[in-house]
C-alpha positions as CSV (number, residue, x, y, z in Angstrom):
1,M,131.7,231.4,78.9
2,A,130.6,228.9,76.4
3,R,131.2,226.1,78.8
4,A,129.9,227.6,82.0
5,G,128.8,224.2,83.3
6,I,125.8,223.2,85.4
7,D,125.7,224.6,88.9
8,L,125.0,221.8,91.5
9,G,125.4,224.1,94.5
10,D,128.0,224.4,97.3
11,G,130.7,225.4,94.8
12,V,130.2,222.4,92.5
13,R,129.8,222.6,88.8
14,Q,129.3,219.8,86.3
15,F,130.8,220.0,82.8
16,Q,129.7,217.7,80.1
17,S,131.1,216.9,76.6
18,P,128.6,215.8,73.9
19,L,130.5,212.6,73.2
20,W,129.2,209.9,75.5
21,Q,127.9,212.7,77.7
22,T,131.3,212.6,79.4
23,N,131.3,214.5,82.7
24,C,133.9,216.2,84.8
25,L,133.3,218.1,88.1
26,L,134.9,221.4,89.3
27,V,134.6,222.2,93.0
28,V,135.8,225.5,94.3
29,A,136.3,226.1,98.1
30,G,138.0,229.3,99.1
31,A,141.5,229.4,97.5
32,E,141.3,225.8,96.4
33,A,139.9,224.0,93.4
34,L,139.3,220.3,92.8
35,L,138.6,218.7,89.4
36,C,137.3,215.2,88.8
37,D,138.3,213.5,85.5
38,P,138.8,216.7,83.4
39,S,138.0,216.1,79.7
40,Y,137.4,215.9,76.7
41,T,138.4,217.8,73.5
42,Q,141.2,220.3,73.4
43,E,138.7,223.1,73.0
44,E,136.7,221.9,76.0
45,L,139.8,221.5,78.1
46,E,140.9,225.1,77.2
47,E,137.6,226.4,78.3
48,L,137.9,224.4,81.6
49,Q,141.3,225.9,82.1
50,D,139.8,229.4,81.8
51,V,137.1,228.5,84.4
52,V,139.7,227.3,86.8
53,R,141.9,230.4,86.1
54,D,138.9,232.7,86.8
55,A,138.3,231.0,90.1
56,K,141.8,232.3,91.2
57,A,142.5,229.1,93.0
58,E,145.9,228.9,94.7
59,R,145.9,225.1,94.8
60,V,144.4,222.7,92.4
61,H,143.7,219.0,92.9
62,V,142.7,216.5,90.2
63,L,140.9,213.2,91.0
64,V,141.2,210.4,88.4
65,T,138.5,207.7,88.8
66,H,140.3,205.3,86.3
67,A,142.9,205.2,83.6
68,D,140.7,205.0,80.4
69,Y,141.7,207.7,78.0
70,D,138.5,209.7,78.2
71,H,139.3,210.1,82.0
72,V,143.0,210.9,81.8
73,C,143.1,213.0,78.6
74,G,142.9,216.3,80.6
75,L,145.8,215.7,83.0
76,A,148.3,217.6,80.9
77,A,146.1,220.6,80.8
78,F,146.7,221.1,84.6
79,P,150.4,220.8,85.2
80,E,150.2,222.8,88.4
81,A,147.7,220.4,90.0
82,T,148.2,217.5,92.4
83,V,146.9,214.4,90.7
84,V,145.2,211.9,92.9
85,A,144.2,208.3,92.0
86,G,143.8,204.8,93.4
87,E,146.7,202.5,93.5
88,A,145.6,200.3,90.6
89,T,145.0,203.4,88.4
90,T,148.4,204.8,89.4
91,A,150.0,201.5,88.3
92,R,148.3,201.7,84.9
93,I,149.4,205.2,84.4
94,E,153.0,204.6,85.5
95,D,153.5,201.4,83.4
96,G,152.5,203.2,80.2
97,A,149.2,201.4,79.6
98,A,147.2,204.6,80.0
99,L,149.5,206.5,77.6
100,A,149.2,203.8,75.0
101,G,145.4,204.0,75.2
102,L,145.4,207.8,75.0
103,S,147.8,207.8,72.0
104,A,145.6,205.3,70.1
105,A,142.5,207.4,70.9
106,A,144.1,210.6,69.7
107,T,144.5,209.0,66.3
108,E,141.0,207.5,66.4
109,W,139.3,210.8,67.2
110,G,141.7,213.2,65.6
111,I,142.4,215.1,68.8
112,D,145.8,216.6,69.5
113,W,146.0,215.7,73.2
114,A,149.3,216.4,75.0
115,L,150.7,213.0,75.6
116,G,153.4,213.9,78.0
117,G,151.4,214.9,81.0
118,L,150.0,211.6,82.4
119,R,151.0,211.3,86.0
120,V,149.8,210.6,89.6
121,D,151.3,212.6,92.4
122,R,149.4,210.8,95.2
123,A,148.0,207.3,95.3
124,V,145.2,206.7,97.7
125,T,143.5,203.7,99.3
126,P,139.9,203.2,100.3
127,G,138.8,205.3,103.3
128,E,138.6,208.9,104.2
129,V,141.3,211.2,102.7
130,R,142.0,214.9,103.1
131,L,143.3,217.1,100.2
132,D,144.0,220.3,102.0
133,S,140.5,221.5,103.0
134,F,138.7,218.9,100.8
135,R,137.4,215.8,102.6
136,L,136.9,212.7,100.5
137,A,135.8,209.2,100.9
138,V,137.6,206.8,98.5
139,V,135.4,203.8,97.5
140,D,137.0,200.6,96.1
141,A,134.8,200.3,93.0
142,P,136.9,199.7,89.8
143,S,135.3,200.8,86.6
144,H,134.6,198.1,83.9
145,G,135.8,195.4,86.3
146,R,139.4,196.6,85.7
147,E,140.8,199.3,88.0
148,G,139.8,202.5,89.6
149,A,138.1,204.2,92.6
150,C,135.1,206.3,93.2
151,F,135.1,209.5,95.3
152,V,132.6,211.0,97.7
153,L,133.0,214.8,98.2
154,L,132.0,214.6,101.9
155,D,131.4,218.3,102.6
156,Q,129.6,218.9,99.2
157,G,127.5,215.7,99.3
158,V,128.5,214.5,95.8
159,L,129.4,211.1,94.7
160,F,131.6,210.7,91.5
161,P,131.3,207.0,90.7
162,G,133.4,206.8,87.5
163,D,131.9,204.6,84.8
164,H,129.2,203.2,87.1
165,L,125.6,204.3,87.6
166,S,125.1,205.7,84.1
167,P,121.6,206.3,82.9
168,I,122.6,206.2,79.2
169,T,124.4,202.8,78.8
170,T,124.6,199.2,79.8
171,P,127.4,198.4,82.3
172,L,130.5,197.8,80.0
173,I,132.7,195.0,81.3
174,G,136.3,195.1,80.2
175,G,137.9,193.1,82.9
176,S,136.4,190.8,85.5
177,L,132.6,190.4,85.8
178,E,133.0,189.4,89.4
179,A,134.9,192.6,90.1
180,A,132.1,194.6,88.5
181,V,129.5,192.9,90.7
182,R,131.6,193.8,93.8
183,A,132.0,197.3,92.6
184,N,128.2,197.8,92.2
185,R,127.6,196.4,95.7
186,A,130.2,198.8,97.1
187,L,128.5,201.8,95.4
188,L,125.1,200.8,96.8
189,E,126.7,200.7,100.2
190,A,128.2,204.1,99.6
191,L,124.7,205.5,98.8
192,D,123.6,204.2,102.2
193,D,126.6,205.4,104.1
194,H,126.8,209.0,103.0
195,D,124.6,212.1,103.0
196,L,124.4,212.9,99.3
197,R,122.8,215.6,97.3
198,W,124.0,214.4,93.8
199,V,125.6,211.5,92.1
200,V,127.4,212.5,88.9
201,P,128.4,209.4,86.8
202,G,131.2,209.5,84.3
203,H,128.6,209.5,81.5
204,G,125.0,211.0,81.6
205,R,123.1,213.5,83.6
206,A,123.5,214.2,87.3
207,L,121.3,211.9,89.4
208,T,119.6,212.2,92.7
209,P,120.6,209.6,95.2
210,E,117.3,207.8,94.7
211,E,117.8,207.7,91.0
212,A,121.3,206.4,91.4
213,R,120.1,203.6,93.7
214,E,117.5,202.5,91.1
215,I,120.2,202.4,88.4
216,G,122.6,200.6,90.7
217,E,120.1,198.0,91.7
218,A,119.2,197.4,88.1
219,D,122.9,197.2,87.0
220,L,123.7,194.7,89.8
221,A,120.7,192.5,88.9
222,Y,121.8,192.5,85.3
223,L,125.4,191.6,86.2
224,E,124.3,188.8,88.5
225,R,121.9,187.3,85.9
226,L,124.7,187.5,83.3
227,R,127.1,185.6,85.7
228,D,124.4,183.0,86.4
229,A,123.6,182.5,82.7
230,A,127.3,182.1,81.8
231,G,127.7,179.6,84.7
232,E,124.7,177.6,83.4
233,A,126.1,177.5,79.9
234,S,129.4,176.2,81.3
235,D,127.8,173.6,83.5
236,R,125.7,172.3,80.6
237,Q,128.8,172.3,78.4
238,L,127.0,174.1,75.6
239,A,128.8,174.5,72.3
240,P,130.3,178.1,72.0
241,G,127.5,179.4,69.7
242,W,124.7,178.2,71.9
243,A,126.5,179.3,75.0
244,L,126.9,182.8,73.6
245,L,123.2,183.0,72.7
246,H,122.3,181.8,76.2
247,A,124.3,184.6,77.9
248,Y,123.3,187.2,75.3
249,A,119.6,186.5,76.2
250,V,120.1,188.3,79.5
251,E,118.6,191.7,78.8
252,P,120.5,194.8,79.7
253,P,118.9,197.2,82.2
254,R,118.5,200.1,79.7
255,P,119.2,201.0,76.0
256,D,122.5,202.5,75.0
257,T,122.8,205.8,73.3
258,D,124.1,205.4,69.8
259,D,127.7,206.5,70.7
260,F,127.8,203.5,73.1
261,A,125.7,201.1,71.1
262,V,128.3,201.0,68.2
263,Y,130.6,199.0,70.5
264,G,128.3,196.0,70.9
265,I,128.4,196.1,74.7
266,R,125.7,193.5,75.2
267,A,127.5,190.9,73.1
268,G,130.9,191.8,74.6
269,N,129.6,191.4,78.1
270,A,128.2,188.0,77.2
271,Q,131.4,186.7,75.7
272,L,133.5,188.0,78.7
273,A,131.1,186.3,81.2
274,L,131.4,183.0,79.3
275,T,135.2,183.2,79.3
276,E,135.3,184.0,83.0
277,A,132.9,181.1,83.8
278,R,135.1,178.6,81.8
279,E,138.2,179.8,83.5
280,A,136.6,179.3,86.9
281,V,136.3,175.6,86.3
282,A,139.5,175.0,84.4
């Protein structure tokens, strides 16, 4: 098939879309299949449907790391599946926020996604979870400082960390910087706590655990320096322009690919850090 995927061993295949190098995983074990964040275009989703169909799985599970549109756009393609997500992600899907984001993205990218299939059938909390024969560890590590969970496939030795640990972009903060710091620490702990073969971020190539740790440590150092710089600007009561320059001076851990760089992640992170620092002393 055109989208045969990358074989990671133990029944695990990685599928990647060219846009943002967006990943999903397919794990096949006996009569069961498990998907993580199926995506992206309709053509790619149809090919993924064919792969799942060819696996002749009697039961299909779908894990959702977080509710951003590029991670929920494939839910409608698998109506027979049991969809599993963390509680905060479940809330964002159930209150319509995820649907609104997907609908806007469908217009932005000219993709005719099915908009009626967003759902969560089972909300999970951090800790070990069983989905039929699949054993998972759920890690409380929200993506972008907003919401979400990361998943360890315990028997396959694979960590799917959502939009963390990416080798192709700066950490993108869309919610709380402090929550992003905690998430990165939780993922570094997960790398210590589990016997892993691969780490497959939401965007970018599959990583060895050693490569993922190097990225995670660099990301955490960047986020902590950004928090400290914003705090210094607030303490010194710098005017907004000088404060933004002060926070912006914190260098990201790596360059962004062009399809991320267009969003001005470095400047956005600096502005969010300053807002959070000001609110902390208000």
